[in-house]
VEXKOL-782555 format. One line per 4 residues: for each residue x, y, z of C-alpha. Coordinates in nm, 2 decimals. Example, Ala and Ser with C-alpha at 12.3 -4.5 7.8 and 13.67 -1.06 7.14 Angstrom:
REM VEXKOL-782555
1.23 -0.45 0.78 | 1.37 -0.11 0.71 .
//
This chain:
REM VEXKOL-782555
0.02 1.97 2.04 | 0.37 1.87 2.15 | 0.61 1.78 1.87 | 0.97 1.66 1.93 .
1.20 1.75 1.64 | 1.55 1.62 1.54 | 1.73 1.77 1.24 | 2.06 1.65 1.11 .
2.18 1.50 1.43 | 2.04 1.74 1.69 | 1.72 1.78 1.89 | 1.62 2.13 1.80 .
1.29 2.20 1.98 | 1.18 2.54 1.86 | 1.53 2.66 1.75 | 1.59 2.75 1.38 .
1.69 2.43 1.21 | 1.61 2.43 0.83 | 1.80 2.66 0.59 | 1.57 2.87 0.37 .
1.73 2.73 0.05 | 1.68 2.37 0.14 | 1.54 2.20 -0.18 | 1.27 2.03 0.02 .
1.14 2.37 0.12 | 1.19 2.56 -0.21 | 1.06 2.29 -0.46 | 0.93 2.00 -0.25 .
1.24 1.79 -0.34 | 1.21 1.53 -0.06 | 1.03 1.22 0.06 | 0.89 1.11 0.39 .
0.74 0.83 0.60 | 0.47 0.83 0.87 | 0.47 0.55 1.12 | 0.27 0.43 1.41 .
0.46 0.39 1.74 | 0.31 0.21 2.04 | 0.50 0.24 2.37 | 0.82 0.32 2.19 .
0.80 0.04 1.93 | 0.79 0.15 1.57 | 0.55 -0.06 1.37 | 0.67 -0.20 1.04 .
1.00 0.00 1.06 | 1.18 -0.20 0.79 | 0.89 -0.17 0.54 | 0.88 0.21 0.60 .
1.26 0.24 0.55 | 1.24 0.03 0.23 | 0.96 0.25 0.09 | 1.16 0.56 0.18 .
1.45 0.43 -0.03 | 1.22 0.35 -0.32 | 1.08 0.70 -0.31 | 1.43 0.85 -0.29 .
1.54 0.64 -0.59 | 1.23 0.76 -0.78 | 1.35 1.12 -0.73 | 1.71 1.03 -0.83 .
1.84 1.06 -0.48 | 2.07 0.81 -0.30 | 1.94 0.57 -0.03 | 1.90 0.70 0.32 .
2.15 0.64 0.60 | 1.93 0.41 0.80 | 2.16 0.42 1.10 | 2.14 0.79 1.11 .
1.76 0.78 1.08 | 1.73 0.53 1.36 | 1.95 0.76 1.57 | 1.70 1.04 1.51 .
1.40 0.81 1.58 | 1.54 0.70 1.91 | 1.61 1.06 2.01 | 1.25 1.19 1.94 .
1.08 0.88 2.10 | 1.29 0.90 2.42 | 1.05 0.95 2.71 | 0.73 0.91 2.50 .
0.48 0.64 2.57 | 0.13 0.53 2.44 | 0.03 0.60 2.08 | 0.27 0.83 1.89 .
0.29 0.95 1.53 | 0.64 0.94 1.39 | 0.74 1.12 1.08 | 1.08 1.13 0.91 .
1.17 1.33 0.61 | 1.48 1.33 0.38 | 1.53 1.61 0.13 | 1.77 1.69 -0.15 .
1.95 1.93 0.08 | 2.06 2.28 -0.01 | 1.98 2.39 -0.36 | 1.92 2.68 -0.60 .
1.58 2.85 -0.63 | 1.48 2.62 -0.92 | 1.43 2.26 -0.99 | 1.80 2.16 -1.06 .
2.01 2.02 -0.78 | 2.36 2.11 -0.67 | 2.45 1.79 -0.50 | 2.46 1.91 -0.14 .
2.43 1.65 0.15 | 2.07 1.55 0.21 | 1.87 1.69 0.50 | 1.73 1.46 0.76 .
1.43 1.55 0.98 | 1.26 1.33 1.24 | 0.95 1.43 1.44 | 0.72 1.26 1.69 .
0.40 1.36 1.86 | 0.16 1.18 2.09 | -0.18 1.11 1.92 | -0.52 0.98 2.02 .
-0.65 0.65 1.89 | -0.86 0.70 1.58 | -1.24 0.63 1.60 | -1.37 0.30 1.46 .
-1.54 0.47 1.17 | -1.51 0.79 0.97 | -1.67 0.96 0.67 | -1.51 1.03 0.33 .
-1.58 1.26 0.04 | -1.53 1.17 -0.33 | -1.37 1.47 -0.51 | -1.32 1.55 -0.88 .
-0.94 1.63 -0.86 | -0.74 1.35 -1.01 | -0.43 1.15 -0.94 | -0.21 1.13 -1.25 .
-0.11 0.77 -1.28 | 0.15 0.86 -1.54 | 0.31 1.13 -1.33 | 0.69 1.12 -1.28 .
0.63 1.09 -0.91 | 0.33 0.85 -0.92 | 0.35 0.61 -0.63 | 0.62 0.80 -0.45 .
0.57 0.95 -0.10 | 0.71 1.29 -0.17 | 0.68 1.61 0.03 | 0.49 1.78 -0.26 .
0.16 1.75 -0.09 | -0.02 2.07 -0.20 | -0.28 1.87 -0.40 | -0.36 1.67 -0.09 .
-0.40 1.98 0.12 | -0.65 2.12 -0.12 | -0.85 1.80 -0.15 | -0.85 1.74 0.23 .
-0.96 2.09 0.30 | -1.26 2.03 0.07 | -1.34 1.71 0.26 | -1.31 1.88 0.60 .
-1.54 2.17 0.49 | -1.80 1.90 0.39 | -1.77 1.74 0.73 | -1.56 1.44 0.62 .
-1.22 1.34 0.74 | -1.07 1.22 0.41 | -1.11 1.29 0.04 | -1.11 1.00 -0.22 .
-0.96 1.07 -0.56 | -1.00 0.91 -0.90 | -0.71 0.88 -1.15 | -0.72 1.04 -1.49 .
-0.90 0.74 -1.63 | -1.19 0.79 -1.39 | -1.09 0.48 -1.18 | -1.10 0.47 -0.81 .
-0.75 0.55 -0.68 | -0.68 0.66 -0.32 | -0.73 0.91 -0.04 | -0.51 1.21 0.04 .
-0.33 1.01 0.31 | -0.49 0.67 0.29 | -0.58 0.37 0.07 | -0.94 0.28 0.00 .
-1.10 -0.07 0.01 | -1.46 -0.14 -0.09 | -1.68 -0.45 -0.05 | -1.87 -0.56 -0.36 .
-2.06 -0.89 -0.39 | -1.89 -1.04 -0.09 | -1.53 -0.95 -0.20 | -1.30 -0.69 -0.04 .
-1.14 -0.50 -0.33 | -0.87 -0.23 -0.35 | -0.73 -0.05 -0.66 | -0.40 -0.19 -0.79 .
-0.09 0.02 -0.77 | -0.11 0.08 -1.15 | -0.40 0.31 -1.07 | -0.14 0.56 -0.94 .
-0.21 0.49 -0.57 | 0.06 0.49 -0.31 | 0.19 0.15 -0.20 | 0.06 0.19 0.15 .
0.23 -0.02 0.42 | -0.10 -0.09 0.59 | -0.26 -0.15 0.25 | -0.01 -0.42 0.17 .
-0.04 -0.58 0.51 | -0.42 -0.58 0.50 | -0.40 -0.77 0.17 | -0.14 -1.02 0.30 .
-0.29 -1.08 0.64 | -0.65 -1.08 0.51 | -0.56 -1.35 0.26 | -0.38 -1.54 0.53 .
-0.70 -1.53 0.73 | -0.90 -1.67 0.44 | -1.08 -1.35 0.37 | -1.18 -1.27 0.01 .
-0.95 -0.97 -0.04 | -0.77 -0.87 -0.36 | -0.67 -0.59 -0.60 | -0.91 -0.49 -0.88 .
-0.94 -0.20 -1.11 | -1.27 -0.02 -1.02 | -1.47 0.27 -1.16 | -1.51 0.57 -0.93 .
-1.89 0.50 -0.94 | -1.83 0.19 -0.72 | -1.85 0.43 -0.43 | -2.22 0.48 -0.52 .
-2.30 0.11 -0.49 | -2.05 -0.07 -0.26 | -2.18 -0.26 0.04 | -1.90 -0.15 0.27 .
-1.59 0.06 0.26 | -1.28 0.12 0.47 | -0.96 0.32 0.45 | -0.62 0.22 0.57 .
-0.31 0.42 0.68 | -0.03 0.39 0.93 | -0.21 0.57 1.20 | -0.57 0.46 1.11 .
-0.49 0.09 1.06 | -0.82 -0.03 0.92 | -1.10 0.23 0.97 | -1.45 0.16 0.86 .
-1.64 0.42 0.65 | -1.99 0.51 0.77 | -2.07 0.76 0.49 | -1.94 0.84 0.14 .
-2.04 1.20 0.07 | -2.41 1.22 0.14 | -2.45 0.84 0.11 | -2.47 0.65 0.45 .
-2.34 0.30 0.46 | -2.50 0.02 0.67 | -2.39 0.00 1.03 | -2.34 -0.37 0.98 .
-1.99 -0.41 0.83 | -1.90 -0.78 0.86 | -1.61 -0.79 0.61 | -1.46 -0.46 0.74 .
-1.47 -0.59 1.09 | -1.32 -0.93 0.99 | -1.04 -0.75 0.81 | -0.98 -0.53 1.12 .
-0.97 -0.84 1.34 | -0.73 -1.02 1.11 | -0.50 -0.71 1.09 | -0.50 -0.65 1.47 .
-0.42 -1.02 1.55 | -0.13 -1.03 1.30 | 0.01 -0.69 1.40 | 0.01 -0.80 1.77 .
0.24 -1.09 1.67 | 0.46 -0.91 1.41 | 0.58 -0.56 1.51 | 0.82 -0.55 1.21 .
0.68 -0.78 0.95 | 0.92 -0.88 0.67 .
//
């Protein structure tokens, strides 16, 4: 895998680039975004920048320097074509070996790597670990991803590509790096953000563009048990777009997925027209 890396204004390749006492490394004091890039064009750049700033504010950090980030994005995308995963991270900068901050300048990291297009369908595994909808960082895209690593590993060991988590109330919440939608009685439903789910960029656009296309899609609080009875399911993320689910744990779903496919068509058509939707 080839990854191009830019840190604090410099393309670093494999050179040392992060100080060991960076607060993002020692305590996970940072936020990040992952974007899809097609032939050099970052999809939904403004929405990703906006969410980054919301996450920074949630951690008590100042807004990012967007011009500086865009400089890094241009540097890592130079010469790349096709489908690319772009990730940019902003941390609290240098800090002590504890949770307090010392007010150092923030650290900026931008990375890019070519990727293959995802398959049309995938499999997911419900897990018992929970999202805490009352957490201090609920809904923030922070670099503290250890819970996701553990849950995703369990899913991978079971042959799935994503784990689906409940919240502490036993409600359907989200995946480790995706949002979940289910089809119940002819409606496409996804948990509200009050569930503790991340405000996914693709999730929001799927809701907006699906409704614009006249599809019956909306938010609704759902029990985790809906995964045992739903007619269809799909997950959304910046690199998956809308990806159908063929199996939930040991339960196979029908190959006929009319509402999933209609949502995917509506999303693709709108995305082709709006590369940076407001």
